[in-house]
ZADREN-723194 format. One line per 3 residues: number of its first residue (from 0); their letters; for each residue x, y, z of C-alpha. Coordinates in nm, 2 decimals. Layout:
BEGIN
NUM = a = X/Y/Z ~ ...
END
This chain:
BEGIN
0 = mnm = -2.80/-3.92/-1.49 ~ -2.87/-3.56/-1.42 ~ -2.75/-3.32/-1.69
3 = tat = -2.71/-2.95/-1.59 ~ -2.66/-2.68/-1.85 ~ -2.34/-2.49/-1.78
6 = kpa = -2.36/-2.12/-1.83 ~ -2.07/-1.94/-1.98 ~ -1.85/-1.78/-1.71
9 = pfp = -1.91/-1.41/-1.67 ~ -1.65/-1.17/-1.80 ~ -1.40/-1.09/-1.52
12 = atf = -1.39/-0.75/-1.35 ~ -1.08/-0.65/-1.55 ~ -1.27/-0.69/-1.87
15 = wta = -1.53/-0.43/-1.77 ~ -1.26/-0.21/-1.62 ~ -1.07/-0.21/-1.95
18 = nti = -1.39/-0.12/-2.14 ~ -1.46/0.17/-1.90 ~ -1.11/0.30/-1.95
21 = elf = -1.16/0.28/-2.32 ~ -1.49/0.47/-2.29 ~ -1.31/0.76/-2.12
24 = erg = -1.02/0.76/-2.36 ~ -1.25/0.77/-2.66 ~ -1.46/1.03/-2.49
27 = ayy = -1.15/1.25/-2.45 ~ -1.05/1.20/-2.81 ~ -1.38/1.25/-2.97
30 = ama = -1.46/1.56/-2.75 ~ -1.20/1.74/-2.96 ~ -1.17/1.54/-3.28
33 = sfv = -1.44/1.72/-3.48 ~ -1.29/2.07/-3.40 ~ -0.91/2.01/-3.42
36 = viy = -0.87/2.16/-3.77 ~ -1.12/2.44/-3.69 ~ -0.92/2.52/-3.38
39 = lke = -0.59/2.53/-3.57 ~ -0.74/2.73/-3.85 ~ -0.98/2.97/-3.69
42 = vlg = -0.82/3.03/-3.35 ~ -0.45/2.98/-3.41 ~ -0.45/3.11/-3.77
45 = msp = -0.30/2.81/-3.95 ~ -0.36/2.73/-4.32 ~ -0.61/2.45/-4.40
48 = tla = -0.33/2.23/-4.54 ~ -0.11/2.27/-4.23 ~ -0.41/2.22/-4.00
51 = tfi = -0.51/1.90/-4.17 ~ -0.15/1.78/-4.19 ~ -0.11/1.82/-3.81
54 = ngs = -0.45/1.66/-3.73 ~ -0.43/1.37/-3.99 ~ -0.07/1.30/-4.09
57 = llw = 0.08/1.36/-3.75 ~ -0.19/1.28/-3.49 ~ -0.37/1.00/-3.67
60 = gli = -0.04/0.88/-3.82 ~ 0.11/0.83/-3.47 ~ -0.21/0.67/-3.32
63 = yfl = -0.24/0.41/-3.60 ~ 0.12/0.34/-3.69 ~ 0.30/0.33/-3.36
66 = piv = 0.09/0.04/-3.20 ~ 0.32/-0.19/-3.40 ~ 0.60/-0.08/-3.16
69 = sgt = 0.41/0.04/-2.85 ~ 0.22/-0.29/-2.83 ~ 0.54/-0.48/-2.80
72 = lad = 0.67/-0.24/-2.53 ~ 0.34/-0.27/-2.34 ~ 0.38/-0.65/-2.34
75 = kyg = 0.73/-0.61/-2.20 ~ 0.66/-0.36/-1.93 ~ 0.30/-0.45/-1.84
78 = fkr = -0.03/-0.30/-1.94 ~ -0.09/-0.11/-1.62 ~ 0.24/0.07/-1.63
81 = slv = 0.20/0.15/-2.00 ~ -0.16/0.28/-1.94 ~ -0.04/0.51/-1.66
84 = vaf = 0.23/0.66/-1.89 ~ -0.03/0.68/-2.17 ~ -0.30/0.87/-1.98
87 = tml = -0.04/1.10/-1.82 ~ 0.08/1.19/-2.17 ~ -0.28/1.23/-2.29
90 = alg = -0.38/1.46/-2.01 ~ -0.07/1.67/-2.06 ~ -0.12/1.69/-2.43
93 = ylv = -0.48/1.81/-2.39 ~ -0.37/2.06/-2.13 ~ -0.11/2.20/-2.37
96 = mgn = -0.35/2.22/-2.66 ~ -0.62/2.39/-2.47 ~ -0.38/2.66/-2.33
99 = vqr = -0.15/2.73/-2.62 ~ -0.25/3.10/-2.63 ~ -0.19/3.13/-2.25
102 = fwp = 0.15/2.95/-2.24 ~ 0.30/3.09/-2.56 ~ 0.39/3.45/-2.64
105 = ags = 0.11/3.64/-2.81 ~ 0.17/3.72/-3.18 ~ 0.42/3.44/-3.23
108 = syt = 0.38/3.11/-3.43 ~ 0.19/2.85/-3.23 ~ 0.34/2.56/-3.43
111 = vpv = 0.59/2.44/-3.16 ~ 0.34/2.41/-2.87 ~ 0.08/2.26/-3.10
114 = llg = 0.33/2.00/-3.22 ~ 0.42/1.92/-2.86 ~ 0.06/1.87/-2.76
117 = vvl = -0.02/1.66/-3.07 ~ 0.28/1.44/-3.02 ~ 0.19/1.38/-2.66
120 = igl = -0.17/1.29/-2.76 ~ -0.06/1.07/-3.05 ~ 0.20/0.88/-2.84
123 = ggs = -0.05/0.83/-2.55 ~ -0.32/0.71/-2.79 ~ -0.09/0.47/-2.96
126 = ivk = -0.01/0.30/-2.62 ~ -0.37/0.28/-2.51 ~ -0.49/0.09/-2.82
129 = pci = -0.28/-0.23/-2.78 ~ -0.32/-0.23/-2.40 ~ -0.70/-0.22/-2.39
132 = agt = -0.74/-0.45/-2.69 ~ -0.49/-0.69/-2.54 ~ -0.68/-0.69/-2.21
135 = vqk = -1.01/-0.76/-2.38 ~ -0.85/-1.05/-2.57 ~ -0.69/-1.20/-2.26
138 = tsg = -1.00/-1.17/-2.04 ~ -1.26/-1.28/-2.30 ~ -1.13/-1.64/-2.33
141 = lra = -1.35/-1.84/-2.57 ~ -1.59/-1.55/-2.61 ~ -1.35/-1.32/-2.79
144 = tlg = -1.61/-1.24/-3.06 ~ -1.86/-1.12/-2.80 ~ -1.59/-0.95/-2.60
147 = fai = -1.48/-0.74/-2.90 ~ -1.84/-0.67/-3.00 ~ -1.89/-0.51/-2.65
150 = fym = -1.55/-0.33/-2.69 ~ -1.66/-0.18/-3.02 ~ -1.99/-0.07/-2.88
153 = vin = -1.81/0.10/-2.59 ~ -1.59/0.29/-2.83 ~ -1.90/0.44/-2.99
156 = igs = -2.07/0.52/-2.66 ~ -1.75/0.70/-2.56 ~ -1.76/0.89/-2.89
159 = isg = -2.12/1.00/-2.84 ~ -2.05/1.10/-2.48 ~ -1.74/1.30/-2.57
162 = rgv = -1.90/1.49/-2.85 ~ -2.21/1.56/-2.64 ~ -2.02/1.71/-2.35
165 = syf = -1.79/1.90/-2.58 ~ -2.08/2.06/-2.76 ~ -2.23/2.22/-2.45
168 = vrr = -1.90/2.32/-2.29 ~ -1.77/2.47/-2.62 ~ -2.08/2.69/-2.65
171 = elg = -2.02/2.84/-2.31 ~ -1.63/2.85/-2.30 ~ -1.52/2.86/-2.66
174 = ips = -1.33/2.62/-2.89 ~ -1.01/2.58/-2.67 ~ -1.23/2.42/-2.40
177 = iff = -1.27/2.11/-2.61 ~ -0.91/2.02/-2.51 ~ -0.91/2.18/-2.16
180 = pva = -1.11/2.12/-1.95 ~ -1.32/1.86/-2.15 ~ -1.08/1.61/-2.31
183 = caf = -0.83/1.66/-2.02 ~ -1.10/1.58/-1.77 ~ -1.20/1.26/-1.95
186 = alv = -0.83/1.16/-1.97 ~ -0.78/1.22/-1.59 ~ -1.08/1.01/-1.50
189 = gll = -0.93/0.73/-1.72 ~ -0.59/0.77/-1.54 ~ -0.76/0.74/-1.19
192 = ivl = -0.94/0.42/-1.30 ~ -0.60/0.28/-1.42 ~ -0.43/0.37/-1.09
195 = fiy = -0.69/0.25/-0.85 ~ -0.91/-0.01/-1.02 ~ -0.74/-0.17/-1.32
198 = rep = -0.57/-0.50/-1.25 ~ -0.30/-0.65/-1.48 ~ -0.46/-0.94/-1.68
201 = eyv = -0.29/-1.27/-1.66 ~ -0.01/-1.29/-1.91 ~ -0.04/-1.58/-2.16
204 = sdg = 0.29/-1.75/-2.22 ~ 0.40/-1.86/-2.57 ~ 0.17/-2.13/-2.68
207 = rkd = -0.20/-2.19/-2.65 ~ -0.46/-2.10/-2.39 ~ -0.84/-2.10/-2.42
210 = gqt = -0.80/-2.17/-2.79 ~ -0.59/-1.86/-2.85 ~ -0.24/-1.88/-3.00
213 = vqk = -0.02/-1.61/-2.84 ~ 0.33/-1.53/-2.93 ~ 0.51/-1.25/-2.75
216 = rtl = 0.75/-1.05/-2.96 ~ 1.06/-0.85/-2.88 ~ 1.10/-0.50/-3.01
219 = aqa = 1.36/-0.63/-3.26 ~ 1.11/-0.89/-3.38 ~ 0.84/-0.62/-3.42
222 = llg = 1.07/-0.40/-3.63 ~ 1.19/-0.70/-3.83 ~ 0.82/-0.79/-3.89
225 = ivt = 0.77/-0.45/-4.07 ~ 1.05/-0.55/-4.31 ~ 0.90/-0.90/-4.36
228 = vlr = 0.55/-0.76/-4.44 ~ 0.67/-0.47/-4.66 ~ 0.88/-0.72/-4.87
231 = nwk = 0.55/-0.88/-4.98 ~ 0.47/-0.63/-5.26 ~ 0.13/-0.79/-5.32
234 = fvf = 0.03/-0.72/-4.96 ~ 0.18/-0.36/-4.99 ~ -0.05/-0.31/-5.29
237 = flv = -0.34/-0.43/-5.08 ~ -0.25/-0.19/-4.80 ~ -0.24/0.10/-5.05
240 = vig = -0.57/0.00/-5.20 ~ -0.74/-0.01/-4.86 ~ -0.56/0.31/-4.77
243 = mfw = -0.75/0.48/-5.05 ~ -1.07/0.39/-4.87 ~ -0.95/0.55/-4.55
246 = ily = -0.86/0.86/-4.75 ~ -1.23/0.91/-4.79 ~ -1.31/0.83/-4.42
249 = vql = -1.05/1.08/-4.27 ~ -1.23/1.36/-4.45 ~ -1.49/1.34/-4.18
252 = ynl = -1.24/1.50/-3.94 ~ -1.05/1.72/-4.18 ~ -1.23/1.84/-4.50
255 = mpl = -1.58/1.82/-4.37 ~ -1.53/2.05/-4.07 ~ -1.36/2.31/-4.29
258 = flr = -1.64/2.29/-4.54 ~ -1.92/2.31/-4.28 ~ -1.76/2.62/-4.12
261 = wvd = -1.73/2.78/-4.46 ~ -2.10/2.72/-4.53 ~ -2.20/2.81/-4.18
264 = pea = -1.95/2.99/-3.96 ~ -2.14/2.88/-3.65 ~ -2.18/2.52/-3.76
267 = pve = -2.18/2.27/-3.46 ~ -1.95/2.02/-3.63 ~ -1.96/1.78/-3.34
270 = iyt = -2.33/1.75/-3.37 ~ -2.30/1.67/-3.74 ~ -2.04/1.40/-3.68
273 = lvn = -2.26/1.25/-3.41 ~ -2.44/1.08/-3.69 ~ -2.15/0.84/-3.74
276 = pim = -2.14/0.67/-3.39 ~ -2.52/0.68/-3.36 ~ -2.56/0.50/-3.69
279 = iva = -2.30/0.24/-3.58 ~ -2.46/0.18/-3.24 ~ -2.80/0.14/-3.40
282 = lql = -2.72/-0.07/-3.71 ~ -2.39/-0.25/-3.66 ~ -2.55/-0.58/-3.55
285 = lvt = -2.80/-0.57/-3.84 ~ -2.52/-0.49/-4.09 ~ -2.30/-0.77/-3.95
288 = rla = -2.58/-1.02/-3.98 ~ -2.66/-0.91/-4.33 ~ -2.30/-0.92/-4.45
291 = krw = -2.18/-1.24/-4.29 ~ -2.32/-1.44/-4.59 ~ -2.09/-1.26/-4.83
294 = tpv = -1.73/-1.30/-4.89 ~ -1.50/-1.05/-4.71 ~ -1.39/-0.89/-5.04
297 = rsi = -1.75/-0.84/-5.15 ~ -1.84/-0.68/-4.82 ~ -1.54/-0.45/-4.84
300 = ilg = -1.61/-0.34/-5.19 ~ -1.97/-0.27/-5.10 ~ -1.85/-0.06/-4.80
303 = vlv = -1.62/0.14/-5.02 ~ -1.90/0.19/-5.28 ~ -2.15/0.32/-5.02
306 = tti = -1.88/0.55/-4.88 ~ -1.80/0.68/-5.23 ~ -2.17/0.74/-5.30
309 = gml = -2.18/0.93/-4.97 ~ -1.91/1.16/-5.10 ~ -2.08/1.21/-5.43
312 = vnv = -2.41/1.31/-5.25 ~ -2.24/1.64/-5.16 ~ -2.21/1.73/-5.54
315 = lap = -2.59/1.75/-5.55 ~ -2.61/2.06/-5.33 ~ -2.43/2.31/-5.56
318 = vff = -2.58/2.14/-5.87 ~ -2.95/2.20/-5.77 ~ -2.92/2.50/-5.54
321 = adi = -2.78/2.84/-5.61 ~ -2.71/2.92/-5.25 ~ -2.59/2.61/-5.05
324 = slk = -2.56/2.82/-4.73 ~ -2.93/2.90/-4.72 ~ -3.08/2.76/-4.40
327 = vsl = -3.40/2.57/-4.42 ~ -3.63/2.43/-4.14 ~ -3.62/2.06/-4.10
330 = lrf = -3.83/2.02/-3.78 ~ -4.06/2.26/-3.60 ~ -4.22/2.22/-3.26
333 = gsf = -4.40/2.54/-3.17 ~ -4.15/2.82/-3.16 ~ -3.86/2.57/-3.17
336 = qvl = -3.72/2.46/-3.50 ~ -3.41/2.29/-3.64 ~ -3.24/2.50/-3.91
339 = lpi = -2.97/2.36/-4.13 ~ -2.79/2.50/-4.44 ~ -2.87/2.31/-4.76
342 = agi = -2.52/2.19/-4.79 ~ -2.54/2.07/-4.42 ~ -2.83/1.85/-4.50
345 = fiv = -2.63/1.67/-4.77 ~ -2.34/1.65/-4.54 ~ -2.56/1.46/-4.29
348 = msi = -2.66/1.22/-4.56 ~ -2.29/1.18/-4.66 ~ -2.18/1.11/-4.30
351 = asm = -2.46/0.85/-4.26 ~ -2.34/0.68/-4.58 ~ -1.98/0.68/-4.46
354 = alg = -2.09/0.52/-4.13 ~ -2.28/0.25/-4.33 ~ -1.98/0.19/-4.55
357 = emf = -1.75/0.16/-4.25 ~ -1.98/-0.10/-4.10 ~ -1.96/-0.31/-4.42
360 = asp = -1.59/-0.27/-4.48 ~ -1.39/-0.22/-4.16 ~ -1.46/-0.54/-3.97
363 = riy = -1.41/-0.76/-4.28 ~ -1.07/-0.60/-4.36 ~ -0.92/-0.78/-4.06
366 = eyi = -1.09/-1.11/-4.17 ~ -0.96/-1.07/-4.52 ~ -0.60/-0.99/-4.41
369 = gai = -0.61/-1.31/-4.20 ~ -0.73/-1.50/-4.51 ~ -0.47/-1.37/-4.75
372 = apk = -0.17/-1.38/-4.52 ~ 0.09/-1.65/-4.59 ~ 0.02/-1.97/-4.40
375 = gqe = 0.17/-1.95/-4.05 ~ 0.21/-1.57/-4.06 ~ -0.15/-1.47/-4.00
378 = gly = -0.07/-1.31/-3.66 ~ 0.22/-1.12/-3.80 ~ 0.01/-0.97/-4.09
381 = lgy = -0.29/-0.89/-3.86 ~ -0.05/-0.68/-3.65 ~ -0.02/-0.44/-3.94
384 = anl = -0.39/-0.42/-4.02 ~ -0.40/-0.06/-3.90 ~ -0.14/0.05/-4.15
387 = pva = -0.41/0.14/-4.42 ~ -0.56/0.38/-4.16 ~ -0.23/0.54/-4.10
390 = lgs = -0.16/0.56/-4.47 ~ -0.50/0.71/-4.54 ~ -0.45/0.96/-4.27
393 = ivg = -0.10/1.07/-4.36 ~ -0.20/1.12/-4.73 ~ -0.57/1.20/-4.71
396 = apl = -0.58/1.46/-4.44 ~ -0.35/1.72/-4.60 ~ -0.51/1.63/-4.94
399 = ggr = -0.85/1.74/-4.80 ~ -0.69/2.06/-4.67 ~ -0.51/2.14/-4.99
402 = lfe = -0.83/2.08/-5.20 ~ -1.01/2.32/-4.97 ~ -0.75/2.58/-5.04
405 = ifi = -0.74/2.52/-5.42 ~ -1.11/2.52/-5.48 ~ -1.25/2.74/-5.20
408 = tnp = -1.00/2.96/-5.01 ~ -0.78/3.07/-5.31 ~ -1.07/3.15/-5.56
411 = lak = -1.26/3.35/-5.29 ~ -0.94/3.55/-5.21 ~ -0.92/3.64/-5.58
414 = gqp = -1.29/3.73/-5.60 ~ -1.37/3.42/-5.80 ~ -1.65/3.17/-5.72
417 = anp = -1.57/2.86/-5.51 ~ -1.59/2.52/-5.67 ~ -1.69/2.26/-5.40
420 = tai = -1.81/2.02/-5.67 ~ -1.45/1.96/-5.78 ~ -1.35/1.87/-5.42
423 = wli = -1.61/1.60/-5.38 ~ -1.55/1.45/-5.72 ~ -1.17/1.42/-5.66
426 = vag = -1.22/1.27/-5.31 ~ -1.48/1.03/-5.45 ~ -1.23/0.93/-5.72
429 = mgv = -1.01/0.78/-5.44 ~ -1.30/0.55/-5.36 ~ -1.34/0.44/-5.72
432 = lsm = -0.96/0.37/-5.74 ~ -0.99/0.17/-5.42 ~ -1.27/-0.05/-5.55
435 = agl = -1.09/-0.11/-5.88 ~ -0.77/-0.19/-5.70 ~ -0.94/-0.43/-5.46
438 = aly = -1.11/-0.61/-5.74 ~ -0.78/-0.64/-5.93 ~ -0.60/-0.77/-5.63
441 = drf = -0.86/-1.03/-5.55 ~ -0.90/-1.14/-5.91 ~ -0.55/-1.14/-6.05
444 = llk = -0.28/-1.07/-5.79 ~ -0.38/-1.28/-5.50 ~ -0.27/-1.64/-5.52
447 = kke = -0.54/-1.83/-5.35 ~ -0.44/-2.03/-5.04 ~ -0.49/-2.40/-5.08
450 = g = -0.79/-2.54/-4.89
END
């Protein structure tokens, strides 16, 4: 009898279309992500605390909290319709943000148009997430692991592309250009792909298909699920503990840009933050292979530890150097040389550590939530896996801005020396609390599931 090896069926066209859409959406977002607080502070004159509140608490809070509801609505009205609405909102939001000074009377407060732009971007982003992730799931079949690995890689490619384009355009046209034309152009390309190429994936009815268990929920069920999850005080404790880890991570887009521009007023923040996606693209497969032998909680704790160490690295600059803004040459090729302030060199090492910590912790958080969820409620609990990111953003972003004011802005205004060491020690303390809380949860509060 002839035996022929069957090759896995290729991913359908909709799978690749969805990933392309994700690339442009992420390109739009990361084109402006590193400079949002700088734009709000330096161009529009907002305080560091308000700037980080708008960027973290409002923008990130919407993007990571609302998918609980927007995902249910996307299932009801269809992914394509939802994506058209989402990208229209994104393009309008970036248009508003990039033209605030043109649309709004000079000399007045820019808070109202900024809030409008941020809400449009946040709402649009919260709709894109469940639509694209849902399309990847529905078109991956039995190869969901590979499908989401490709999806994760595409996110980081979009991140690199957005930051790279933004850097060159911003140098020529100024900071507002990161929103319009750069981010707006990325969003409009995504909208065109949705309109003319994207095809609605086949809906999976309640039950099983290709080994996947799918249960559509109504909006009422989604809202009721929040109550069900939050009544589990042990799980809420876990969300808070993991939220402390994300408090550290969100400083990459809140505290660190403020700090870099204080050290170097011309600091190309998007180039610094490029270290994060480049590290992930280069090392994610290696880290995954290394960590797969460990329990999820061990991998998460290690990730938090590495991230915490990354924050503490920044303490070394003011300890060993009198002038942390002094620029030194890292590379020299003839007349060309790369100059970075001393504090900037430590920031690069810090961002690299944060990327490594994210690779160890972030993927395993989802696995751990699935393992600790009550039997039969795994899907419900995984639907709230992004709540720690929302919590970390809502609390951590304005915390970073406030610390910058207390230890840098206010002392300098009074003619006193700044104290950046205190900032990094306090932020790193959140990581220590996260590790301690996670160990406590796993050891004493979690009732192990039988089997």
